[in-house]
N, C-alpha and C positions, 0 to 999 in steps of 0.2 A: 504494500500500499504506499502511495506517495505521501510525503510529508505535507501537511497543510500549511497554507499561508498564515502567518501570524501578523498581528498589528501591535504596535506599542500603545499601552494605555496605563497611565500612572506609573510610567517607568518600567513596566513589565511587558514581556512578550505574551500575547494572548491569542488564542484561537477562538473565533466566534462559534458559539454553540446555541442551538435552538431546540431545547427540550420544550415540552408542552407549556411549562411555566413562562417561557419567553413569549410564546404566542398569546397566552393569557394577558401578559403585560402589554403586548402590542394592542390588543383589543381595548384595554383600559385607556390607552392614549389615542384611540380612534382609528386604528388600522385593523380592518376586518380581514380575516383569512381569505375570503373570496377575492379581495382586491389583489392579494399576493399572487394568485394564479395567473393574472394577466400582466404582472409586473415585468418590465424590461428596462434596460438602461436608457432607452429613448424617452420613456415617460415618467422618470423618477425625479421628483424635486428634492431639494436639499433637506426640507423638513422630513420627508419620508425616509431619505437616506439616513439621517440622524437617528430617527426612531428605530430603524432596522438594525443599525450598528449598536445602539443602546440596548435593544432587546437581546442581542447576541452577547453582550457584555454583562447584562444585568444579573445573571445568576451567579457570576463570579464576583461582581462588584455591585452588591445589593443596594448601595447608597448612591450609585451613579445617577446622573440626570441627563436628559436629552441635551440640554444646553451645555453641560460639561463635555459631553461627547462631541458636539458640534464645535466647541472651542478647541478641542484637542487636535483637530485635523485641519488641513488646508487643501487647496486645490491640487497641490502636487501629490497628495495622498490618494486621490480618487481611484487610480488604477489598482493600487494594492487593496484599498477598501472594497472595490468591486469584486476583485478576485476572492478575497476572504469571505464576502457575503455569498457569492455563488457556491463556494465550497461548503460553507456553513449550512446553507439551505439544501445543498445536495445531500449532505450527511443527514439532515432532518428528514429528507424524503427517502432516505435509504439508498441513494445512488452512489 
């Protein structure tokens, strides 16, 4: 199995993970599971990107906020974040 892409958060290398708790937290911030089925890089805004990354970090960093996550990354991180998201969601879907 190939090693997963990690991102830095609070000085730690982290792999995004999406157990059911992460999806529950996404629903609490207004992201429905049905919306994720049609999600693609071409129709994702920054707010949604921040929420998805936050959810993938939230089980390891329970006190993290969406704003903290958005502040932690900049435009040069988008490629790595996208790759980490795709891998994280792939693992959640069993791919």
